[in-house]
LUMBA-270480 format. One line per 3 residues: number of its first residue (from 1); their letters; for each residue x, y, z of C-alpha. Coordinates in Angstrom, 2 decimals, always signed. Example, Ala and Ser with C-alpha at 12.3 -4.5 7.8 and 13.67 -1.06 7.14 Angstrom:
residues 2
1) as) +12.30:-4.50:+7.80; +13.67:-1.06:+7.14
END
This chain:
residues 309
1) mis) +83.69:+191.86:+85.86; +82.35:+188.59:+84.51; +84.36:+189.02:+81.29
4) vll) +87.04:+190.22:+83.54; +87.34:+186.84:+85.79; +86.89:+184.78:+83.16
7) ala) +90.04:+185.94:+81.13; +91.93:+186.13:+84.03; +90.51:+182.39:+85.48
10) pvf) +92.83:+180.54:+83.10; +95.90:+181.99:+83.60; +95.59:+181.95:+87.30
13) aii) +94.49:+177.82:+87.20; +97.62:+177.58:+84.99; +99.66:+178.87:+87.96
16) vlg) +97.84:+176.78:+90.50; +98.38:+173.56:+87.86; +102.18:+174.60:+88.30
19) iwl) +102.13:+174.83:+91.85; +100.24:+171.18:+91.42; +103.06:+169.80:+89.36
22) rqa) +106.24:+171.13:+91.36; +104.48:+168.91:+94.48; +103.05:+165.90:+92.23
25) tfl) +105.82:+162.85:+92.79; +105.84:+161.82:+88.65; +108.00:+164.72:+87.80
28) dag) +111.12:+164.73:+88.54; +112.65:+167.79:+91.11; +115.25:+168.46:+88.59
31) fwr) +112.53:+169.22:+86.13; +111.59:+172.92:+86.60; +114.87:+174.41:+86.25
34) pae) +115.70:+173.65:+82.92; +111.71:+174.42:+81.89; +112.10:+177.79:+83.17
37) qlt) +115.73:+178.13:+81.51; +113.83:+176.75:+78.07; +110.74:+179.18:+78.62
40) yfv) +112.99:+182.47:+79.37; +115.51:+182.30:+76.79; +113.68:+180.13:+73.93
43) lfp) +110.30:+180.38:+74.08; +109.17:+183.86:+75.32; +111.94:+185.17:+73.16
46) all) +110.52:+183.42:+69.81; +107.12:+184.52:+70.61; +108.09:+188.02:+70.46
49) vst) +109.64:+187.92:+67.41; +107.10:+186.35:+65.99; +104.55:+188.71:+67.41
52) lgt) +106.45:+192.16:+66.52; +108.00:+191.08:+63.76; +104.57:+190.28:+61.48
55) adl) +102.45:+193.57:+64.05; +101.05:+196.25:+62.22; +102.93:+199.17:+63.68
58) ggl) +101.91:+202.14:+61.98; +101.32:+203.65:+65.22; +104.26:+202.97:+66.83
61) gev) +104.27:+206.31:+68.25; +101.45:+206.79:+70.08; +103.17:+204.47:+72.90
64) lpm) +104.80:+207.23:+73.86; +102.39:+207.97:+76.13; +102.17:+204.40:+77.98
67) vga) +105.59:+204.46:+78.03; +105.81:+208.08:+79.80; +103.05:+206.42:+82.88
70) iwv) +105.25:+203.12:+82.69; +108.19:+205.57:+83.78; +106.52:+208.11:+86.02
73) aii) +105.23:+205.43:+88.38; +108.71:+202.98:+88.72; +110.86:+206.45:+88.84
76) gmt) +108.47:+207.90:+91.56; +107.48:+204.98:+93.36; +111.40:+204.36:+93.55
79) val) +112.32:+207.54:+94.76; +110.02:+208.05:+97.43; +110.91:+204.40:+98.66
82) vla) +114.23:+206.45:+99.07; +112.97:+209.11:+100.87; +110.86:+207.35:+103.08
85) rpt) +114.24:+204.91:+104.27; +115.64:+206.81:+107.08; +112.10:+207.02:+108.60
88) tgp) +111.10:+203.45:+108.03; +114.22:+202.02:+108.94; +114.29:+198.36:+106.75
91) sgp) +118.08:+197.07:+107.05; +119.61:+197.35:+103.76; +119.06:+194.13:+102.43
94) kfs) +115.52:+193.89:+103.06; +115.26:+197.89:+101.96; +116.64:+196.47:+98.38
97) svv) +114.40:+193.83:+98.04; +111.09:+195.77:+98.97; +112.01:+198.05:+96.16
100) qgv) +112.20:+195.38:+93.65; +109.16:+193.85:+95.14; +107.54:+197.30:+94.28
103) irq) +109.04:+198.50:+90.79; +109.55:+194.80:+89.13; +106.55:+193.23:+86.88
106) nsy) +105.84:+189.34:+86.33; +106.02:+189.43:+82.23; +104.58:+186.09:+82.06
109) igl) +101.68:+186.93:+83.85; +101.51:+190.61:+81.32; +101.92:+188.83:+78.20
112) ava) +99.28:+186.29:+78.87; +96.92:+188.79:+80.75; +97.32:+190.71:+77.35
115) aaf) +96.75:+188.30:+74.84; +93.84:+187.39:+76.98; +92.01:+190.67:+76.46
118) ygd) +93.74:+191.69:+73.30; +94.53:+188.76:+71.27; +98.26:+189.57:+69.08
121) ggv) +97.54:+193.29:+69.29; +97.90:+193.22:+72.58; +100.77:+190.96:+72.94
124) aaa) +102.40:+193.45:+70.33; +101.98:+196.49:+72.77; +102.90:+194.54:+75.93
127) ava) +106.27:+193.98:+74.08; +106.58:+197.31:+73.86; +105.49:+197.53:+77.82
130) lva) +108.63:+195.35:+77.97; +110.84:+197.70:+75.89; +110.32:+200.01:+78.78
133) ivp) +110.04:+198.44:+82.01; +112.77:+195.93:+81.55; +116.17:+197.80:+80.83
136) lan) +114.62:+200.41:+83.61; +113.93:+198.15:+86.34; +117.05:+196.20:+85.78
139) vis) +119.38:+199.15:+86.28; +116.94:+200.39:+89.39; +117.54:+196.70:+91.39
142) vav) +120.93:+196.22:+91.25; +122.23:+200.00:+91.58; +119.45:+199.94:+94.80
145) ith) +121.09:+196.32:+95.92; +124.59:+196.99:+95.48; +124.13:+200.35:+97.16
148) yas) +122.22:+199.64:+100.40; +123.10:+195.42:+100.20; +126.62:+195.10:+99.31
151) sgt) +129.98:+197.03:+99.53; +130.60:+196.74:+95.72; +129.42:+200.23:+93.38
154) psv) +127.52:+199.09:+90.10; +129.39:+199.23:+87.15; +127.80:+200.53:+83.74
157) rgi) +129.74:+198.39:+82.12; +128.48:+195.26:+83.93; +124.63:+196.28:+83.98
160) lgq) +124.78:+197.07:+80.02; +125.92:+193.69:+79.23; +123.28:+192.11:+81.32
163) lar) +120.91:+193.81:+79.69; +121.77:+193.23:+76.36; +122.12:+189.50:+77.29
166) npl) +118.21:+190.08:+78.50; +116.31:+187.41:+75.93; +113.25:+189.41:+76.54
169) ivg) +115.13:+192.57:+75.30; +116.94:+190.43:+72.25; +113.93:+189.34:+70.91
172) vil) +111.98:+192.78:+71.06; +115.02:+194.65:+68.97; +115.36:+191.66:+66.83
175) gla) +111.21:+191.63:+66.34; +111.31:+195.24:+65.77; +114.50:+195.34:+63.22
178) lnl) +112.89:+192.40:+60.68; +109.11:+194.65:+60.85; +110.43:+198.36:+60.03
181) sgi) +113.42:+196.86:+57.97; +110.93:+195.63:+55.62; +112.71:+192.35:+55.84
184) gip) +110.37:+190.16:+57.99; +109.81:+187.24:+59.24; +110.62:+184.29:+55.97
187) ivf) +106.94:+181.86:+56.14; +109.45:+178.63:+57.25; +111.11:+181.08:+60.20
190) dsv) +107.83:+182.60:+60.76; +105.85:+179.24:+61.93; +108.81:+177.81:+64.11
193) lri) +108.25:+180.82:+65.69; +104.59:+180.78:+66.31; +105.14:+176.92:+67.30
196) lgn) +107.48:+178.07:+69.98; +105.64:+181.15:+70.80; +102.35:+178.82:+71.42
199) aal) +103.76:+177.48:+74.44; +105.50:+179.96:+75.85; +102.09:+181.24:+77.24
202) afg) +101.28:+178.08:+78.86; +105.25:+177.27:+80.17; +105.46:+180.67:+81.46
205) lla) +102.93:+180.26:+84.06; +103.93:+176.67:+84.91; +106.87:+177.99:+85.73
208) vga) +105.39:+180.55:+86.98; +103.10:+178.34:+90.15; +106.76:+176.07:+89.86
211) ald) +108.80:+178.92:+91.35; +106.34:+180.26:+94.52; +108.02:+179.15:+97.71
214) lds) +104.80:+178.74:+100.21; +107.25:+177.65:+102.79; +108.22:+181.51:+102.76
217) lra) +105.38:+183.00:+103.62; +105.90:+182.85:+107.36; +109.21:+185.04:+106.96
220) sgr) +106.21:+187.39:+105.72; +105.65:+190.50:+107.75; +104.43:+194.10:+108.30
223) vaa) +107.10:+194.70:+105.53; +105.75:+192.43:+103.09; +102.24:+193.25:+103.82
226) vtc) +102.75:+197.12:+102.91; +105.58:+195.96:+99.93; +102.84:+193.99:+98.23
229) glk) +99.83:+197.56:+98.98; +102.58:+199.47:+97.50; +102.73:+197.32:+94.35
232) lvv) +99.08:+195.66:+94.10; +97.39:+198.64:+94.56; +99.01:+202.05:+95.00
235) mpa) +101.66:+200.95:+91.98; +98.31:+200.87:+89.04; +96.43:+203.74:+90.56
238) itl) +99.87:+205.79:+90.25; +99.79:+204.25:+86.72; +96.21:+204.93:+85.96
241) aac) +96.83:+208.47:+87.33; +100.11:+209.19:+84.76; +97.95:+207.76:+81.61
244) laf) +95.28:+209.98:+81.81; +97.50:+212.76:+82.11; +99.72:+211.96:+79.39
247) gav) +96.47:+210.65:+77.26; +97.60:+207.01:+77.45; +93.76:+205.39:+77.10
250) gml) +92.42:+201.93:+75.84; +94.54:+199.35:+75.14; +97.33:+201.02:+75.94
253) gfi) +96.55:+202.38:+79.08; +95.00:+198.91:+80.10; +98.44:+197.38:+79.03
256) avm) +100.66:+200.27:+81.26; +97.86:+200.17:+84.41; +98.15:+195.94:+84.29
259) fng) +101.72:+195.48:+83.79; +102.27:+198.03:+87.13; +99.68:+196.10:+88.74
262) lpt) +101.38:+192.69:+88.15; +103.16:+190.42:+91.07; +107.38:+190.87:+90.88
265) atn) +109.52:+189.38:+89.06; +110.58:+185.53:+90.17; +113.48:+186.54:+88.85
268) syi) +114.08:+189.25:+91.34; +114.48:+186.18:+93.53; +117.55:+185.18:+92.34
271) lar) +119.34:+188.50:+91.66; +118.44:+189.22:+95.56; +120.59:+185.59:+96.20
274) qlg) +123.19:+186.96:+93.88; +123.92:+190.61:+94.93; +123.11:+190.01:+98.66
277) gda) +119.84:+190.82:+99.33; +117.67:+189.96:+101.17; +115.95:+186.52:+99.43
280) tlm) +114.13:+184.95:+102.05; +112.00:+188.00:+102.07; +112.22:+188.44:+98.36
283) agl) +110.67:+184.93:+98.25; +107.86:+185.35:+100.64; +107.26:+188.62:+98.69
286) itl) +106.90:+186.96:+95.06; +104.80:+183.90:+96.68; +102.19:+186.45:+98.64
289) qta) +102.03:+188.98:+95.95; +101.38:+186.52:+93.43; +98.81:+184.50:+95.52
292) lsa) +96.19:+187.92:+96.28; +97.12:+189.63:+92.68; +94.21:+186.64:+92.28
295) itl) +92.49:+189.50:+94.37; +93.59:+193.04:+93.01; +94.46:+192.04:+89.50
298) plv) +90.42:+191.55:+88.78; +89.49:+194.78:+90.07; +92.07:+196.98:+88.97
301) lgg) +91.10:+195.33:+85.44; +87.20:+195.30:+86.34; +87.97:+198.79:+87.04
304) lta) +90.14:+199.90:+83.75; +87.30:+197.64:+81.12; +84.52:+200.18:+83.06
307) lgw) +86.33:+203.09:+81.80; +85.68:+201.80:+78.65; +89.24:+200.59:+77.79
END
């Protein structure tokens, strides 16, 4: 457990630094939006291309059990929430934010934790996990918000277009294509991508802290508490069971359980606001889950290390 805490401490310390910098007076309030866009559209894709473009992908087929475990947890929890809604009774917009709060993951934290525990190999495995998570979570989120919180119907073309423009997916596909094709990354471009990638984790974690809305915690109630429990405790437990059933152990099992035990993605708020979800509840869930994950994530990962993962 001590080693787990030592590995996670820098991650959460940088998030706290991001909170402080957001409130500090020497940085302009308009700094953070462009900084987050830079991280999302440039730095993180550069990290993914650089890592996957040079990774040893000889055992790529071994990731299928990890992908299966992640999907079982996400799809299973979505179905359970939809079936339970008639008895729990949250409004449509609120329910859509609950679903986002349970099935989505903060990829910035996930990549940083993977790097802290497994180095470049962990980042490569986490990038493959993102290929499994990002399209599925986005499709479910858009479909649920549109169905329960707005009067429109989700367009397949619109969803596919959104996924095709997602910079994380583009970065993963480009990195895999360069690697598997044998083209590789030219030395000059590799150096540029590595320099940009080195900045990605720091900027990403700072952006997580800066995006937290501490005032929104006042609006958090029983629904938020239940959602946090499902996300931070039940989701990793389901994923662990699926990993054991599918044979995803070691680093791959660690990555799968870790990702599904992360707080929800910060861009869930943007999606809720744009499509008609409960944006206030979403902001509260993001902030509360990120704070609580400082307690739950060490416990989850400590349990995994006790298994020898």
